[in-house]
ZAGU-572481 format. One record per residue: residue number from 1; chain; residue in three letters; x, y, z of N, C-alpha, C in turn. Coordinates in Angstrom, 2 decimals. Layout:
PT     i   ch    aa       n_x       n_y       n_z      ca_x      ca_y      ca_z       c_x       c_y       c_z
PT   NUM    A   ALA         X         Y         Z         X         Y         Z         X         Y         Z
...
END
This chain:
PT     i   ch    aa       n_x       n_y       n_z      ca_x      ca_y      ca_z       c_x       c_y       c_z
PT     1    A   MET     15.29     24.86     13.03     14.54     23.65     12.90     15.03     22.52     12.16
PT     2    A   SER     15.20     21.30     12.70     15.66     20.14     11.98     14.69     19.72     11.07
PT     3    A   ILE     15.20     19.06      9.90     14.50     18.39      8.88     14.33     16.87      8.95
PT     4    A   CYS     13.34     16.18      8.58     13.19     14.75      8.54     13.94     14.31      7.46
PT     5    A   PRO     14.86     13.32      7.62     15.73     12.84      6.56     14.80     11.93      5.68
PT     6    A   ARG     13.77     11.59      6.04     13.06     10.60      5.41     11.87     11.20      4.53
PT     7    A   CYS     11.04     12.16      5.07     10.11     12.80      4.32     10.34     14.23      3.94
PT     8    A   GLN     11.47     14.79      4.59     11.63     16.29      4.46     10.77     17.33      5.04
PT     9    A   GLN      9.98     16.76      6.03      9.15     17.63      6.74      9.87     18.23      7.99
PT    10    A   PRO      9.56     19.40      8.56     10.16     19.88      9.70      9.91     19.10     10.95
PT    11    A   LEU     10.95     18.94     11.79     10.95     18.22     13.10     10.83     19.24     14.16
PT    12    A   ASP      9.92     18.95     15.04      9.72     19.65     16.36     11.07     19.23     17.11
PT    13    A   ASP     11.77     20.34     17.60     12.94     19.93     18.35     12.69     19.26     19.75
PT    14    A   ASP     11.43     19.49     20.33     11.22     18.86     21.61     10.49     17.57     21.55
PT    15    A   GLU     10.20     17.08     20.31      9.53     15.69     20.20     10.47     14.73     19.87
PT    16    A   PRO     10.21     13.32     20.29     11.05     12.35     19.74     10.85     12.14     18.35
PT    17    A   TYR     11.87     11.61     17.54     11.96     11.51     16.24     11.29     10.38     15.73
PT    18    A   ILE     10.09     10.30     15.06      9.49      9.22     14.57      8.86      9.72     13.28
PT    19    A   CYS      8.91      9.06     12.11      8.40      9.37     10.76      7.66      8.07     10.36
PT    20    A   CYS      6.49      8.40     10.31      5.51      7.34      9.73      4.97      7.51      8.31
PT    21    A   ALA      5.61      8.47      7.64      5.30      8.86      6.34      5.45      7.71      5.46
PT    22    A   GLY      4.20      7.49      4.61      4.28      6.36      3.65      4.17      4.99      4.15
PT    23    A   ARG      3.87      4.88      5.51      3.59      3.52      5.99      2.31      2.98      5.66
PT    24    A   GLU      2.29      2.07      4.81      1.03      1.35      4.49      1.18      0.11      4.84
PT    25    A   LEU      0.62     -0.56      5.86      0.62     -1.79      6.46     -0.35     -2.81      5.87
PT    26    A   ARG     -0.14     -4.09      5.88     -1.23     -5.13      5.42     -1.66     -5.84      6.65
PT    27    A   TRP     -2.87     -6.08      6.62     -3.49     -6.75      7.81     -4.50     -7.88      7.21
PT    28    A   ARG     -4.53     -8.95      7.93     -5.53    -10.13      7.76     -6.38    -10.09      9.05
PT    29    A   CYS     -7.75    -10.34      8.60     -8.62    -10.48      9.69     -8.58    -12.03     10.13
PT    30    A   THR     -8.67    -12.01     11.35     -8.60    -13.46     12.03     -9.96    -14.23     11.96
PT    31    A   SER    -11.05    -13.34     11.51    -12.37    -14.09     11.40    -12.78    -14.34      9.98
PT    32    A   CYS    -12.71    -13.21      9.12    -13.13    -13.45      7.79    -11.99    -13.66      6.84
PT    33    A   GLN    -10.70    -13.44      7.25     -9.56    -13.67      6.56     -9.25    -12.69      5.50
PT    34    A   LYS     -9.99    -11.56      5.33     -9.90    -10.62      4.39     -8.66     -9.77      4.54
PT    35    A   VAL     -7.94     -9.35      3.71     -6.66     -8.67      3.81     -7.07     -7.13      3.59
PT    36    A   SER     -6.71     -6.24      4.51     -6.85     -4.79      4.22     -5.56     -4.18      4.40
PT    37    A   GLU     -5.41     -3.00      3.89     -4.25     -2.15      3.63     -4.41     -0.73      4.31
PT    38    A   GLY     -3.53     -0.23      5.13     -3.65      1.08      5.81     -2.71      1.20      6.90
PT    39    A   PHE     -2.53      2.39      7.61     -1.65      2.49      8.58     -2.52      2.11      9.97
PT    40    A   ALA     -3.83      2.30     10.05     -4.47      2.02     11.21     -6.02      1.84     10.93
PT    41    A   PHE     -6.64      1.15     11.56     -8.19      1.13     11.59     -8.80      1.22     13.02
PT    42    A   PRO     -9.95      1.67     12.89    -10.66      2.01     14.16    -10.73      0.87     15.10
PT    43    A   TYR    -10.15      0.96     16.24    -10.04     -0.04     17.36     -9.30     -1.28     16.91
PT    44    A   GLY     -8.51     -1.29     15.68     -7.91     -2.47     15.25     -8.79     -3.41     14.77
PT    45    A   MET    -10.03     -3.09     14.29    -10.91     -4.19     13.94    -11.03     -4.31     12.48
PT    46    A   CYS    -11.42     -5.31     11.93    -11.57     -5.62     10.49    -12.69     -4.61     10.09
PT    47    A   PRO    -12.43     -3.90      8.91    -13.53     -2.91      8.37    -14.72     -3.80      7.79
PT    48    A   HIS    -14.54     -4.94      7.41    -15.52     -5.71      6.85    -16.47     -6.52      7.79
PT    49    A   CYS    -15.79     -7.11      8.82    -16.66     -7.86      9.71    -16.61     -7.57     11.26
PT    50    A   LYS    -15.70     -6.65     11.51    -15.41     -6.40     12.88    -14.33     -7.38     13.81
PT    51    A   GLY    -13.80     -8.36     13.00    -13.07     -9.22     13.58    -11.69     -8.49     13.96
PT    52    A   ARG    -10.74     -9.20     14.63     -9.43     -8.71     15.18     -8.54     -8.93     13.91
PT    53    A   LEU     -7.76     -7.78     13.67     -6.83     -7.67     12.73     -5.43     -8.16     13.07
PT    54    A   GLU     -4.53     -8.80     12.32     -3.34     -9.24     12.66     -2.44     -8.86     11.47
PT    55    A   LEU     -1.19     -8.17     11.77     -0.27     -7.58     10.91      0.40     -8.73     10.22
PT    56    A   LEU      0.27     -8.53      8.67      1.15     -9.42      7.90      2.34     -9.08      7.75
PT    57    A   GLU      3.22     -9.64      6.71      4.58     -9.21      6.75      4.72     -7.89      6.49
PT    58    A   ARG      5.98     -7.41      7.07      6.28     -6.00      6.86      7.87     -5.91      6.68
PT    59    A   ASP      8.21     -4.82      5.87      9.61     -4.48      5.54     10.28     -4.00      6.91
PT    60    A   GLY     11.43     -3.97      6.82     12.12     -3.66      7.98     11.89     -2.14      8.39
PT    61    A   VAL     11.58     -1.69      9.49     11.15     -0.51      9.96     12.04      0.01     11.18
PT    62    A   GLU     12.74      1.19     11.10     13.46      1.51     12.39     12.60      1.79     13.42
PT    63    A   ASP     12.91      1.30     14.67     12.16      1.45     16.01     10.68      1.03     15.85
PT    64    A   ASP     10.53     -0.29     15.61      9.19     -0.82     15.55      8.47     -0.63     16.72
PT    65    A   ALA      8.89     -0.55     17.96      8.24     -0.39     18.99      7.49      1.07     19.15
PT    66    A   ALA      8.26      1.88     18.75      7.80      3.40     18.72      6.63      3.58     17.73
PT    67    A   LEU      6.96      2.84     16.61      5.97      2.95     15.46      4.64      2.39     15.82
PT    68    A   ALA      4.66      1.23     16.70      3.60      0.45     17.08      2.81      1.45     18.03
PT    69    A   ALA      3.52      2.21     18.74      2.82      3.14     19.72      1.92      4.11     19.11
PT    70    A   VAL      2.57      4.71     18.01      1.87      5.72     16.99      0.66      5.07     16.36
PT    71    A   ARG      0.96      3.95     15.84     -0.22      3.07     15.24     -1.37      2.93     16.00
PT    72    A   LYS     -1.19      2.50     17.36     -2.10      2.29     18.34     -2.99      3.56     18.53
PT    73    A   ALA     -2.00      4.57     18.65     -2.72      6.05     18.97     -3.80      6.46     17.94
PT    74    A   PHE     -3.33      6.06     16.66     -4.28      6.41     15.50     -5.45      5.49     15.45
PT    75    A   GLU     -5.36      4.20     15.80     -6.42      3.25     15.91     -7.43      3.79     16.89
PT    76    A   ILE     -6.98      4.40     18.08     -7.94      4.87     19.02     -8.62      6.21     18.66
PT    77    A   GLU     -7.74      7.00     18.29     -8.28      8.34     17.73     -9.37      8.13     16.57
PT    78    A   ILE     -8.98      7.45     15.50     -9.84      7.30     14.45    -11.30      6.58     15.03
PT    79    A   GLY    -11.03      5.66     15.72    -12.24      4.85     16.45    -13.14      6.03     17.13
PT    80    A   GLY    -12.43      6.68     17.98    -13.35      7.59     18.62    -13.91      8.74     17.92
PT    81    A   HIS    -13.15      9.16     16.82    -13.69     10.07     15.93    -15.05      9.56     15.15
PT    82    A   ALA    -14.81      8.23     14.65    -15.82      7.77     13.93    -17.06      7.64     14.84
PT    83    A   TYR    -16.77      7.23     15.93    -18.07      6.91     17.00    -18.80      8.17     17.29
PT    84    A   TYR    -17.99      9.36     17.51    -18.68     10.71     17.93    -19.34     11.12     16.73
PT    85    A   THR    -18.82     10.94     15.58    -19.33     11.35     14.19    -20.79     10.80     13.90
PT    86    A   ARG    -20.76      9.44     14.24    -21.96      8.63     14.00    -23.01      9.07     14.95
PT    87    A   VAL    -22.68      9.28     16.30    -23.70      9.44     17.26    -24.34     10.90     16.93
PT    88    A   ALA    -23.45     12.01     16.61    -23.77     13.29     16.10    -24.80     13.15     15.14
PT    89    A   LEU    -24.66     12.25     14.08    -25.62     12.08     13.08    -26.78     11.53     13.39
PT    90    A   GLU    -26.85     10.38     14.42    -27.93      9.61     14.69    -28.78      9.99     15.82
PT    91    A   ALA    -28.11     10.95     16.69    -28.82     11.08     18.10    -30.03     12.08     17.83
PT    92    A   LYS    -31.10     11.46     18.36    -32.40     12.22     18.09    -32.44     13.47     19.06
PT    93    A   ASP    -31.78     13.59     20.05    -31.70     14.85     21.05    -30.62     15.62     20.28
PT    94    A   PRO    -31.15     16.84     20.07    -30.29     17.95     19.31    -28.97     18.33     20.18
PT    95    A   VAL    -29.37     18.44     21.42    -28.22     18.66     22.40    -27.05     17.75     22.42
PT    96    A   LEU    -27.55     16.38     22.37    -26.49     15.45     22.16    -25.89     15.28     20.80
PT    97    A   SER    -26.65     15.78     19.88    -26.16     15.74     18.58    -25.04     16.64     18.43
PT    98    A   GLU    -25.22     17.87     19.09    -24.16     19.15     18.97    -23.04     18.74     19.90
PT    99    A   LEU    -23.37     18.13     20.98    -22.31     17.74     21.87    -21.31     16.89     21.32
PT   100    A   PHE    -21.86     15.68     20.84    -20.81     14.63     20.21    -20.25     15.11     18.85
PT   101    A   GLY    -20.98     16.23     18.23    -20.33     16.75     17.12    -18.97     17.51     17.64
PT   102    A   ARG    -19.15     18.06     18.77    -17.97     18.73     19.40    -16.85     17.73     19.80
PT   103    A   PHE    -17.23     16.52     20.21    -16.37     15.66     20.66    -15.64     15.04     19.33
PT   104    A   ALA    -16.35     14.95     18.23    -15.79     14.44     17.01    -14.59     15.62     16.50
PT   105    A   ALA    -14.92     16.85     16.81    -14.00     17.80     16.45    -12.82     17.72     17.28
PT   106    A   MET    -12.98     17.41     18.54    -11.86     17.42     19.44    -10.94     16.22     18.99
PT   107    A   GLU    -11.58     15.03     18.66    -10.75     13.75     18.21    -10.00     14.17     16.86
PT   108    A   GLN    -10.62     14.94     16.04    -10.07     15.37     14.72     -8.82     16.30     14.97
PT   109    A   GLU     -8.99     17.07     15.94     -7.89     17.90     16.12     -6.73     17.33     16.69
PT   110    A   HIS     -6.95     16.17     17.60     -5.91     15.42     18.11     -5.28     14.56     17.02
PT   111    A   MET     -6.00     14.03     15.99     -5.49     13.33     15.03     -4.67     14.08     14.09
PT   112    A   ALA     -5.06     15.27     13.88     -4.16     16.18     13.13     -2.84     16.43     13.77
PT   113    A   THR     -2.94     16.66     15.07     -1.70     16.73     15.90     -0.58     15.56     15.82
PT   114    A   LEU     -1.27     14.47     15.86     -0.48     13.19     15.72      0.09     13.06     14.28
PT   115    A   ALA     -0.71     13.34     13.43     -0.39     13.29     11.87      0.78     14.39     11.51
PT   116    A   ARG      0.63     15.47     12.14      1.82     16.39     11.97      3.09     16.12     12.74
PT   117    A   ARG      2.89     15.61     13.95      3.92     15.36     14.77      4.90     14.19     14.33
PT   118    A   TYR      4.16     13.07     13.62      4.79     11.94     13.29      4.76     11.65     11.88
PT   119    A   HIS      4.45     12.73     11.12      4.40     12.66      9.70      3.75     11.57      9.05
PT   120    A   ALA      2.45     11.26      9.53      1.84     10.11      9.10      0.41     10.76      8.57
PT   121    A   GLU      0.13     10.00      7.22     -1.10     10.52      6.61     -2.34     10.31      7.38
PT   122    A   LEU     -3.27     11.22      7.37     -4.37     11.15      8.30     -5.39     10.27      7.54
PT   123    A   PRO     -5.73      9.22      8.31     -6.73      8.16      7.65     -8.16      8.87      7.39
PT   124    A   ALA     -8.68      8.35      6.27     -9.83      8.94      5.69    -11.08      8.40      6.80
PT   125    A   PRO    -12.05      9.28      7.17    -12.96      8.58      7.89    -13.90      7.69      7.17
PT   126    A   SER    -14.48      6.76      7.92    -15.17      5.84      7.39    -16.63      6.22      7.37
PT   127    A   SER    -17.42      5.97      6.24    -18.74      6.55      6.19    -19.63      5.53      6.52
PT   128    A   ASP    -19.30      4.26      6.77    -20.18      3.24      7.12    -20.10      2.59      8.68
PT   129    A   PHE    -19.42      3.39      9.40    -19.11      3.09     10.80    -20.37      2.89     11.52
PT   130    A   GLN    -20.47      1.87     12.27    -21.62      1.53     13.08    -21.39      1.71     14.57
PT   131    A   ILE    -22.27      2.16     15.29    -22.09      2.47     16.83    -21.78      1.13     17.49
PT   132    A   ASP    -22.49     -0.02     16.96    -22.33     -1.31     17.57    -20.88     -1.71     17.58
PT   133    A   ARG    -20.10     -1.24     16.80    -18.62     -1.63     16.78    -17.91     -1.12     17.89
PT   134    A   ALA    -18.30      0.23     18.21    -17.64      0.76     19.66    -18.18      0.06     20.82
PT   135    A   ALA    -19.49     -0.32     20.86    -19.94     -1.08     22.06    -19.18     -2.36     22.21
PT   136    A   ILE    -18.98     -3.21     20.90    -18.26     -4.42     21.01    -16.97     -4.11     21.61
PT   137    A   PHE    -16.28     -3.17     21.19    -14.86     -2.84     21.57    -14.73     -2.61     23.10
PT   138    A   THR    -15.74     -1.91     23.52    -15.76     -1.51     25.15    -16.32     -2.40     25.94
PT   139    A   GLY    -17.17     -3.39     25.44    -17.81     -4.28     26.41    -19.12     -3.78     26.99
PT   140    A   VAL    -19.63     -2.65     26.41    -20.80     -2.08     27.11    -21.89     -2.54     26.33
PT   141    A   GLU    -22.99     -2.88     26.82    -24.14     -3.26     26.13    -24.81     -2.30     25.38
PT   142    A   ARG    -25.10     -2.41     24.23    -25.77     -1.45     23.34    -27.36     -1.38     23.65
PT   143    A   ARG    -27.71     -0.10     24.07    -29.08      0.29     24.28    -29.55      1.33     23.48
PT   144    A   PRO    -30.12      1.13     22.27    -30.37      2.38     21.59    -31.60      3.26     22.14
PT   145    A   GLU    -32.36      2.63     22.94    -33.42      3.35     23.57    -32.86      4.25     24.74
PT   146    A   ASP    -31.69      4.05     25.18    -31.28      4.78     26.27    -30.08      5.86     25.83
PT   147    A   PRO    -30.29      7.19     25.77    -29.31      8.21     25.22    -28.13      8.16     26.20
PT   148    A   ALA    -28.33      7.88     27.48    -27.24      7.96     28.32    -26.11      7.00     28.14
PT   149    A   ASN    -26.51      5.78     27.33    -25.56      4.79     27.08    -24.53      5.08     26.08
PT   150    A   LEU    -24.87      6.25     25.34    -24.07      6.73     24.37    -22.72      7.30     25.20
PT   151    A   PHE    -23.07      7.95     26.16    -22.05      8.57     27.14    -21.22      7.31     27.68
PT   152    A   ARG    -21.92      6.37     28.31    -21.28      5.25     28.64    -20.29      4.39     27.84
PT   153    A   ILE    -20.59      4.38     26.76    -19.72      3.76     25.80    -18.52      4.54     25.36
PT   154    A   ALA    -18.83      5.90     25.27    -17.69      6.74     25.02    -16.74      6.85     26.41
PT   155    A   ILE    -17.23      6.94     27.38    -16.38      6.87     28.59    -15.53      5.57     28.71
PT   156    A   ALA    -16.23      4.57     28.59    -15.55      3.24     28.50    -14.55      3.10     27.58
PT   157    A   PHE    -14.78      3.48     26.34    -13.82      3.52     25.20    -12.55      4.28     25.61
PT   158    A   GLU    -12.62      5.72     26.17    -11.59      6.44     26.51    -10.80      5.92     27.61
PT   159    A   GLN    -11.45      5.19     28.70    -10.84      4.67     29.77    -10.09      3.50     29.37
PT   160    A   ARG    -10.50      2.63     28.38     -9.66      1.43     27.93     -8.35      2.05     27.22
PT   161    A   ALA     -8.43      3.19     26.54     -7.34      3.74     26.07     -6.21      4.13     27.11
PT   162    A   VAL     -6.77      4.74     28.23     -6.03      5.18     29.32     -5.29      4.05     29.95
PT   163    A   GLU     -5.85      2.89     30.14     -5.41      1.63     30.66     -4.33      1.11     29.78
PT   164    A   PHE     -4.57      1.02     28.57     -3.72      0.39     27.56     -2.41      1.27     27.40
PT   165    A   PHE     -2.43      2.63     27.29     -1.36      3.27     27.12     -0.59      3.30     28.44
PT   166    A   THR     -1.09      3.32     29.68     -0.48      3.28     30.93      0.28      1.99     31.13
PT   167    A   ARG     -0.36      0.94     30.76      0.07     -0.52     30.88      1.32     -0.52     30.00
PT   168    A   GLU      1.28     -0.25     28.74      2.23     -0.30     27.78      3.53      0.64     28.21
PT   169    A   GLY      3.12      1.76     28.56      4.14      2.66     28.89      5.07      2.02     30.26
PT   170    A   GLU      4.36      1.36     31.14      5.26      0.75     32.20      5.93     -0.30     31.76
PT   171    A   ARG      5.52     -1.00     30.73      6.27     -2.19     30.27      7.46     -1.80     29.39
PT   172    A   ALA      7.39     -0.68     28.80      8.36     -0.18     27.92      9.68      0.05     28.71
PT   173    A   PRO     10.96     -0.13     27.89     12.11      0.33     28.62     12.20      1.57     29.20
PT   174    A   ALA     12.75      1.92     30.31     12.85      3.30     30.93     13.85      4.01     29.95
PT   175    A   GLY     13.36      5.18     29.62     13.99      6.13     28.76     13.78      5.94     27.29
PT   176    A   SER     13.07      4.98     27.06     12.95      4.63     25.60     11.74      5.67     24.95
PT   177    A   VAL     11.93      5.72     23.64     10.92      6.72     22.91      9.50      6.19     23.19
PT   178    A   GLU      9.35      4.93     22.99      7.90      4.33     22.99      7.37      4.63     24.42
PT   179    A   ARG      8.10      4.53     25.49      7.64      4.78     26.89      7.20      6.19     27.08
PT   180    A   GLN      8.01      7.16     26.53      7.55      8.65     26.47      6.22      8.74     25.75
PT   181    A   LEU      6.22      8.13     24.65      5.02      8.22     23.88      3.78      7.79     24.57
PT   182    A   TYR      3.88      6.51     25.06      2.66      5.84     25.80      2.29      6.71     27.01
PT   183    A   LEU      3.12      7.19     27.69      2.75      7.94     28.84      2.13      9.32     28.35
PT   184    A   GLU      2.53      9.93     27.44      2.12     11.12     26.92      0.50     10.76     26.33
PT   185    A   LEU      0.40      9.75     25.81     -0.88      9.35     25.13     -2.02      9.17     26.23
PT   186    A   ALA     -1.47      8.32     27.36     -2.15      8.10     28.50     -2.82      9.40     29.05
PT   187    A   ALA     -1.94     10.33     29.27     -2.34     11.67     29.85     -3.37     12.27     29.06
PT   188    A   GLU     -3.27     12.24     27.71     -4.14     12.87     26.83     -5.52     12.11     26.95
PT   189    A   GLU     -5.51     10.82     26.98     -6.80     10.24     27.04     -7.47     10.30     28.39
PT   190    A   ARG     -6.53     10.40     29.45     -7.15     10.63     30.77     -8.04     11.97     30.81
PT   191    A   GLU     -7.35     12.93     30.12     -8.05     14.17     30.14     -9.40     13.97     29.45
PT   192    A   HIS     -9.53     13.14     28.33    -10.84     12.93     27.75    -11.85     12.30     28.45
PT   193    A   VAL    -11.36     11.36     29.28    -12.20     10.63     30.31    -12.85     11.71     31.30
PT   194    A   GLU    -12.12     12.51     31.74    -12.57     13.56     32.71    -13.49     14.44     32.13
PT   195    A   LEU    -13.22     14.86     30.80    -14.08     15.80     30.10    -15.49     15.14     29.73
PT   196    A   LEU    -15.40     13.75     29.40    -16.50     13.18     29.10    -17.57     13.07     30.33
PT   197    A   GLY    -16.91     12.79     31.43    -17.59     12.51     32.69    -18.21     13.77     33.17
PT   198    A   THR    -17.56     14.90     32.85    -18.03     16.14     33.30    -19.24     16.48     32.33
PT   199    A   GLU    -19.20     16.42     30.98    -20.21     16.72     30.10    -21.48     15.76     30.39
PT   200    A   TYR    -21.13     14.41     30.82    -22.30     13.48     31.06    -23.03     14.05     32.40
PT   201    A   ARG    -22.30     14.43     33.26    -22.99     14.87     34.54    -23.92     16.10     34.36
PT   202    A   ARG    -23.32     17.25     33.45    -23.91     18.30     33.20    -25.17     17.92     32.26
PT   203    A   TRP    -25.21     17.03     31.40    -26.17     16.75     30.43    -27.44     16.15     31.28
PT   204    A   GLU    -27.03     15.11     32.30    -28.06     14.71     33.01    -28.73     15.61     33.95
PT   205    A   SER    -28.08     16.55     34.48    -28.87     17.56     35.21    -29.38     18.73     34.47
PT   206    A   GLY    -29.36     18.64     33.07    -29.96     19.57     32.22    -29.23     20.77     32.03
PT   207    A   ARG    -27.97     20.96     32.51    -27.15     22.23     32.35    -26.26     22.11     30.93
PT   208    A   SER    -25.88     23.15     30.47    -25.19     23.21     29.19    -23.80     22.81     29.42
PT   209    A   GLY    -23.15     22.20     28.52    -21.89     21.64     28.42    -20.82     22.65     28.52
PT   210    A   ILE    -19.69     22.24     28.89    -18.48     23.20     28.93    -17.63     23.32     27.70
PT   211    A   LEU    -17.99     22.34     26.62    -17.19     22.51     25.39    -17.76     23.68     24.59
END
């Protein structure tokens, strides 16, 4: 097994080489202008006011396009994990609470896979995440009185991820590392959409979920 020359961690022979170890990027919010530091934030939103983050100056990084693909993947995964975790805590329906807890565990596992694959430090979960932030990101109206709306937000979130990764994969140069990454990530998120849709239909009909 090969060893990463940058962080000395083992490399999977069948994976493209990308090392994100130690990448701490600086971002400025386009709304409140606050600067945040970290590799990725849920949905690429400002942790203070939910505004859009823009990348500040950065030292030279090898293969910026591939690094951007990994960073976007983390933004989506930590956003999904934060949303599912919050719903599991706030849902009044114990079935929904357990189900979204399982969704959170699924996202946590995927994040761990990405962190291991690309040698990136796993972002710490946010304790003050609000469900409204996910609703803003997906464009789905927030309806606290409607439990089914929690599914609609989740499905819209995962579908946006599929569309983003598919679009960026098609734009990336043929044979490039980032193209391969985007298409792999699109396939992963597509599976999540299908799983959420299945769980939603089973929940509506009163049947137990498949997770």
